[in-house]
C-alpha positions in Angstrom: 164.4 -11.4 135.1 162.5 -8.1 134.8 162.9 -5.6 132.0 164.7 -3.2 134.3 167.1 -5.8 135.7 168.0 -6.9 132.1 168.7 -3.3 131.1 170.8 -2.7 134.2 173.1 -5.6 133.1 173.3 -4.1 129.6 174.1 -0.6 130.9 177.2 -1.9 132.6 178.2 -4.4 130.0 178.6 -2.5 126.7 179.7 0.8 125.3 177.0 3.1 123.7 177.2 5.7 121.0 175.1 8.1 123.2 174.1 8.2 126.8 171.1 10.4 127.6 170.8 11.5 131.3 167.3 12.6 132.3 164.0 10.8 131.7 161.7 13.8 131.4 160.2 14.9 128.1 163.5 16.2 126.7 165.4 13.0 127.5 162.6 10.7 126.4 162.2 12.3 123.0 166.0 12.4 122.6 166.3 8.7 123.3 163.3 7.8 121.0 164.6 9.9 118.1 168.1 8.5 118.4 167.0 4.8 118.8 164.4 5.2 116.1 167.1 6.3 113.7 169.4 3.4 114.5 171.8 4.9 117.1 173.0 2.7 119.9 171.7 4.8 122.9 171.1 4.4 126.6 168.9 6.4 128.9 169.0 6.8 132.7 166.8 8.7 135.1 167.7 9.3 138.8 164.0 8.9 139.9 161.1 7.6 137.8 160.5 8.6 134.2 158.7 12.0 134.1 158.8 12.2 137.9 160.0 15.9 137.8 158.8 18.8 135.8 157.2 16.5 133.1 154.5 15.2 135.5 153.5 18.6 136.9 152.3 20.5 133.8 148.9 21.8 132.8 148.4 18.8 130.5 148.2 21.2 127.6 149.9 21.1 124.2 149.4 24.7 123.1 151.0 27.1 120.6 151.9 29.7 123.2 149.2 32.4 122.5 150.5 34.4 125.5 153.8 35.0 123.7 152.0 37.2 121.2 151.9 39.9 123.8 155.7 40.0 124.0 155.9 40.0 120.1 157.6 36.6 120.0 155.9 35.8 116.7 158.6 33.3 115.4 158.3 31.3 118.7 154.5 31.2 118.4 154.7 30.2 114.8 157.1 27.4 115.7 155.0 26.2 118.7 151.8 26.2 116.6 153.5 24.0 113.9 154.7 21.7 116.7 151.2 21.5 118.2 149.7 20.7 114.8 152.2 17.9 114.3 151.4 16.4 117.7 147.7 16.5 116.7 148.5 14.8 113.5 150.8 12.2 114.9 148.8 11.4 118.1 145.1 11.8 117.2 144.0 9.5 120.1 146.0 11.4 122.7 146.5 15.1 121.7 143.0 16.5 121.1 141.6 19.9 120.2 139.8 21.6 123.1 138.0 25.0 123.3 139.4 27.7 125.6 136.8 30.1 127.0 138.5 33.3 128.0 137.1 36.1 130.2 138.6 39.6 130.1 137.9 41.8 133.2 137.2 45.5 133.0 140.3 47.6 133.2 142.5 44.9 131.8 145.6 46.2 129.9 144.1 45.3 126.5 140.4 45.7 125.5 138.6 42.4 124.8 138.3 43.0 121.0 142.0 43.6 120.7 142.6 40.3 122.4 140.1 38.7 120.1 142.1 40.0 117.1 145.2 38.4 118.7 143.3 35.1 118.8 142.5 35.5 115.1 146.2 36.0 114.4 146.9 33.0 116.5 144.5 30.9 114.4 146.1 32.1 111.2 149.6 31.2 112.6 148.2 27.8 113.4 147.4 27.2 109.7 143.6 27.0 110.4 144.1 23.5 111.8 141.6 24.2 114.6 138.2 25.7 114.8 138.1 29.5 114.4 137.9 31.8 117.4 134.8 33.7 118.4 134.3 37.0 120.2 131.9 36.7 123.2 130.2 39.6 124.8 129.9 39.9 128.6 126.2 39.0 128.4 126.9 35.9 126.3 129.7 34.8 128.6 127.2 34.2 131.4 124.7 32.4 129.2 127.3 30.1 127.8 129.1 29.4 131.2 126.9 30.4 134.2 129.6 29.5 136.6 131.6 32.5 135.6 131.2 35.7 137.7 130.6 38.3 135.0 130.0 41.3 137.2 133.5 42.7 136.3 133.7 41.1 132.8 134.2 43.4 129.8 133.9 40.5 127.4 135.8 37.5 126.2 136.6 35.0 123.4 136.6 31.4 122.6 139.4 29.7 120.7 141.0 26.3 120.3 144.2 24.7 121.4 145.1 21.1 122.5 145.2 19.0 125.6 146.5 15.6 126.6 143.6 13.1 127.0 145.6 11.2 129.6 148.2 12.8 131.8 151.5 14.4 130.8 153.7 11.7 132.5 151.9 9.0 130.5 152.6 10.9 127.3 156.3 11.1 128.2 156.5 7.4 129.1 155.1 6.7 125.6 158.4 8.1 124.2 160.4 6.0 126.6 158.5 2.9 125.6 159.0 3.8 121.9 162.8 4.1 122.6 162.8 0.7 124.2 161.0 -0.8 121.2 163.7 0.6 119.0 166.5 -1.0 121.1 167.3 1.8 123.6 168.6 0.5 126.9 166.7 2.5 129.5 166.4 2.3 133.3 164.8 4.5 135.9 166.1 5.0 139.5 169.6 5.1 138.2 171.5 8.3 139.1 174.8 9.6 137.5 177.1 10.2 140.5 180.2 11.3 138.6 181.2 12.0 135.0 184.5 12.1 133.3 185.8 12.3 129.7 188.6 9.8 129.2 190.1 8.2 126.1 187.6 9.7 123.7 184.6 8.6 125.6 182.4 9.5 128.6 182.7 7.3 131.7 179.6 7.8 133.9 179.6 6.3 137.4 176.0 5.3 138.1 174.1 4.1 141.1 171.1 1.9 141.2 168.8 3.4 143.8 167.0 0.1 144.4 170.0 -2.2 145.1 172.6 0.5 146.0 175.0 -1.1 143.5 177.3 1.2 141.4 178.6 0.6 137.9 180.1 2.5 135.0 178.4 3.4 131.8 180.6 4.1 128.8 179.5 6.2 125.8 181.1 8.2 123.0 178.7 11.2 123.5 176.6 12.5 126.3 173.2 14.3 126.2 172.4 16.2 129.4 168.5 16.3 129.5 168.3 16.6 133.3 166.0 19.6 133.2 166.3 21.7 136.4 169.3 19.6 137.5 171.2 20.3 134.2 173.4 23.1 135.5 174.7 21.1 138.5 175.4 18.1 136.3 177.3 20.1 133.8 179.3 21.7 136.5 180.3 18.3 137.9 181.3 17.2 134.3 183.3 20.3 133.7 181.1 21.5 130.9 180.4 25.2 130.5 177.3 26.6 128.7 176.4 30.2 127.6 172.9 29.7 129.0 171.7 28.5 132.4 168.4 28.1 134.2 166.3 30.2 136.4 163.3 28.5 138.1 159.6 29.4 138.3 157.4 27.3 140.6 154.0 26.4 139.4 151.3 24.6 141.2 147.9 23.2 140.3 145.1 22.0 142.5 142.7 19.2 141.6 139.1 19.7 142.7 135.7 18.3 141.9 134.4 19.2 138.5 133.5 22.8 138.4 131.4 22.8 135.2 130.0 20.1 132.9 131.1 21.9 129.8 134.3 20.2 128.5 136.4 23.3 127.7 139.2 25.2 129.4 138.1 28.3 131.3 140.8 30.9 131.0 141.3 34.1 133.0 144.0 36.5 134.0 144.9 36.0 137.6 145.6 38.7 140.1 149.3 38.7 139.3 148.5 39.2 135.5 149.4 35.7 134.2 147.1 33.2 132.6 145.0 31.1 134.9 143.3 27.9 133.8 140.5 25.6 134.9 141.1 22.5 132.9 138.7 19.5 132.6 140.1 16.2 134.0 137.2 13.8 133.7 135.2 14.1 136.9 137.7 16.6 138.2 139.0 20.1 137.3 142.6 21.1 137.4 143.1 24.7 138.6 146.2 26.9 138.3 148.9 28.0 137.9 151.2 30.1 140.1 154.4 31.7 139.0 156.8 32.1 141.9 160.6 32.7 141.5 162.5 30.0 143.4 166.2 29.2 143.7 166.0 25.4 143.8 164.1 22.7 141.9 163.2 21.1 145.2 159.8 22.7 145.9 156.5 21.9 147.5 153.0 23.4 147.8 152.6 26.0 150.5 149.5 27.4 152.2 150.2 30.6 150.4 150.2 28.8 147.1 146.9 27.1 147.9 145.3 30.4 149.1 146.4 32.2 145.9 144.8 29.6 143.6 141.6 29.3 145.7 141.2 33.1 146.1 141.5 33.6 142.3 139.0 30.8 141.6 136.5 32.2 144.1 136.9 35.7 142.7 136.5 34.7 139.1 133.7 32.1 139.5 130.2 32.3 141.0 130.3 29.3 143.2 128.2 28.5 146.2 129.7 27.3 148.4 133.2 28.6 147.4 136.2 26.3 147.2 138.2 25.8 150.3 141.3 23.8 151.2 139.0 20.9 152.0 137.9 20.9 148.4 141.4 19.9 147.3 141.6 16.3 146.0 145.3 16.4 144.8 148.1 18.8 144.1 150.8 19.2 141.5 153.9 21.2 142.0 157.0 21.7 139.9 159.4 24.2 138.5 159.7 25.6 135.0 163.4 25.6 134.0 163.7 28.8 132.0 166.8 29.2 129.9 168.6 32.6 130.2 171.8 33.7 128.5 174.8 35.3 130.2 173.9 37.4 133.2 170.2 36.8 132.6 169.2 36.7 136.2 168.1 40.4 136.0 165.6 39.6 133.2 161.9 39.9 133.7 161.6 36.2 134.4 157.8 36.3 134.4 158.0 37.2 130.7 160.6 34.6 129.9 159.4 32.0 127.3 159.7 28.3 127.6 161.8 28.0 124.4 164.5 25.4 124.4 168.2 25.9 123.7 170.7 23.3 122.6 174.3 23.9 123.5 176.9 21.7 121.9 180.5 21.1 123.2 182.1 19.7 120.1 185.4 18.8 121.7 183.9 16.9 124.6 181.0 15.3 122.5 178.4 16.8 124.8 174.9 18.2 124.2 172.9 20.2 126.8 169.2 20.8 126.4 168.0 23.8 128.4 164.5 25.0 128.9 161.7 23.7 126.6 158.1 22.5 127.0 156.1 19.5 126.0 154.5 21.2 122.9 157.9 21.5 121.2 159.2 18.0 122.1 159.4 16.6 118.6 161.7 19.4 117.5 163.9 18.7 120.4 164.3 15.0 119.3 165.1 16.0 115.7 167.6 18.7 116.8 169.4 16.3 119.2 169.9 13.8 116.4 171.2 16.5 114.0 173.6 17.8 116.6 175.1 14.4 117.4 175.4 13.6 113.7 177.5 16.8 113.3 179.6 15.5 116.2 180.4 12.4 114.2 177.9 10.0 115.7 176.7 7.6 113.0 172.9 7.8 112.3 172.2 4.7 110.2 168.6 5.7 109.3 168.4 9.5 109.3 165.0 9.7 107.6 163.3 7.0 109.6 160.0 8.0 111.4 160.5 7.7 115.2 157.2 9.0 116.7 153.5 8.9 116.3 150.7 6.3 116.5 150.8 3.2 114.3 149.5 3.8 110.7 145.8 3.8 110.0 145.8 0.3 108.5 147.1 -1.1 111.8 144.4 0.8 113.8 141.7 -0.5 111.4 142.9 -4.1 111.9 142.9 -3.6 115.7 139.3 -2.2 115.6 138.2 -5.1 113.4 139.6 -7.7 115.8 138.1 -5.8 118.8 134.7 -5.7 117.0 134.8 -9.4 116.1 135.4 -10.4 119.7 132.8 -7.9 120.9 135.3 -6.2 123.2 133.3 -3.1 123.9 130.4 -5.2 125.3 132.8 -6.0 128.2 133.2 -2.3 129.1 132.1 -1.6 132.6 129.0 0.6 132.9 130.9 3.1 135.0 133.6 3.6 132.3 133.8 6.9 130.4 134.7 5.3 127.1 134.7 2.0 125.3 137.5 -0.5 126.0 138.6 -0.5 122.4 139.2 3.3 122.5 141.0 3.3 125.8 143.3 0.4 125.0 144.4 1.9 121.7 145.1 5.3 123.1 147.1 4.0 126.1 149.1 1.2 124.4 148.9 1.6 120.6 150.1 -1.5 118.8 150.7 -3.3 122.1 146.9 -3.3 122.5 146.8 -6.4 120.3 148.4 -8.3 123.3 145.4 -7.2 125.4 143.0 -8.6 122.9 144.8 -11.9 122.9 144.8 -12.0 126.7 141.0 -11.3 126.8 140.3 -14.0 124.2 142.0 -16.5 126.5 140.2 -15.2 129.6 137.4 -12.7 129.2 137.5 -12.0 133.0 140.8 -10.1 132.3 138.7 -7.2 131.0 137.1 -6.6 134.4 138.1 -3.4 136.1 140.7 -3.9 138.8 140.5 -0.4 140.2 137.0 0.8 139.4 136.9 4.6 139.0 140.4 4.6 137.7 139.4 2.5 134.7 142.2 -0.1 134.8 141.5 -3.7 133.9 143.4 -6.7 135.1 145.0 -7.4 131.7 146.3 -3.8 131.6 147.9 -4.3 135.0 149.6 -7.5 133.8 151.0 -5.7 130.7 152.1 -2.8 132.8 154.1 -5.1 135.1 155.9 -6.5 132.0 156.5 -3.4 129.9 156.4 -0.3 131.9 159.3 -0.6 134.5 157.2 0.2 137.6 159.6 0.2 140.6 157.3 1.8 143.2 153.5 1.7 143.4 153.6 5.5 143.1 155.1 5.2 139.6 151.9 3.5 138.5 149.4 5.4 140.6 150.6 8.9 139.7 152.6 8.7 136.4 151.7 5.6 134.3 148.1 6.4 135.3 146.5 9.5 136.9 144.7 7.6 139.6 146.4 9.6 142.4 145.3 12.8 140.7 141.6 12.1 140.4 140.8 10.0 143.5 140.9 11.2 147.1 143.4 9.6 149.4 140.8 7.8 151.4 139.3 6.4 148.2 142.7 5.1 147.1 143.5 3.5 150.5 140.1 1.8 150.6 140.1 0.6 147.0 139.6 -3.2 147.0 141.7 -3.5 143.8 144.8 -1.7 145.2 146.3 -4.8 146.9 145.6 -6.9 143.8 147.3 -4.3 141.6 150.3 -4.4 143.9 150.4 -8.2 143.7 150.4 -8.1 139.9 153.1 -5.4 139.7 155.4 -6.7 142.4 154.7 -10.4 143.1 156.4 -11.5 146.3 157.3 -7.8 147.2 153.6 -6.7 147.0 153.0 -6.2 150.7 156.3 -4.3 151.2 155.6 -2.0 148.2 152.0 -1.4 149.2 153.0 -0.5 152.8 155.6 1.9 151.5 153.1 3.6 149.2 150.5 4.0 151.9 153.0 5.4 154.4 154.7 7.8 152.0 151.7 9.0 149.9 148.5 8.6 151.8 149.4 10.1 155.2 
């Protein structure tokens, strides 16, 4: 029986202290924090883990430098501390990267004033990153020839952080951590109705794979459904002071624009920050900021043209980027928390801060807004809120996040060195196997070493340019609850974001990957994926 099937049986067969609804970043850290501190918790997600907003971000973990302009110093201070803690706790995954910012002539602030803001940002970040530097217009072009400096007044270089892998992979790391601590989690399980009865929540749930329905019982409920939170609360009869407005953001993935491994930052024609973010052999470009009324969104030709026109106006590229240059697209909404009658607010200036609302009588917690950078605070705050509601937290001081301690890492590296693991790294790979295994799997990477000792051919790449070996695919099938091939191709990995559709369809390892992941259902799952994602 698979991990998911085992967990489905547990969901229907026991009562939990807490049920978390929503498997994005807010739900994942809530489940990990609760389980890591001994709470009996369950987690359900209507689609795949991180399939919504949490897989459509800029892949940045940054302290919110743009909020200095709106004088939200307390928020920036908090986000910088959160970013620093992510760097400390996840040194293999959350890495410092330089941002190279160009200021155009006539911009609302002179370049030197913006540089002084970056110095303040560095100070608020407790000097945990490299200091910022002022860059003249002449030096901009010398340092980064791809920038069109004809209208540049100057710029600056400063540091923030990015996720080495993709955002969805980072989110799943918290789901996996929750599972390790005893959380009962399942994806593709939707809450169809909710009611409070006899001092507990009874949630009618539907398994999207089998169509079967069952009831989950829990003393307390955490609504971490992101953009779908308001509708879920309405169905449950829960009222909150805040609600969401939605801003659509898109990114386009194109071939690598520059060999310099730093983020190029501009102000787009609509005044908001615009990024070109390194993604291996590709560059992620965006974002847009469009008010929408529903979380169900898609990329339009207008979106594509906005991003492409800004890139071509800001860079000196020959030939310029066109729609044919697009390898992949990302599209999602930012759920922005507003209070009361906040629909009249300047939503472009709204921050991504999170708000917890607690209904003490109904044992209910709502998580509104939020962003990946502040995720650890969300986890801690959810545990504290539920503790105040009377939920027993057996180990309130237990650590629940972060990579294994240095001693474990050193032992892993010693074993990898003794078995000469890195000599098995494919010549086309961007990093040694020992580094990649540890970053992706942490302590579970020991299982990969054991598998390769038994059969060294397991270290061969199964999907070449995506850098996935056979033993990784085997462990993914056992531990990562992949239901559809898309779950692996776009979220557990970023293959779908860096390879063109025709490359994926023609990849000789794709069928073998499906066989490892799905066994007898491989042909069906492969056909579904090709029909739904590569048309």
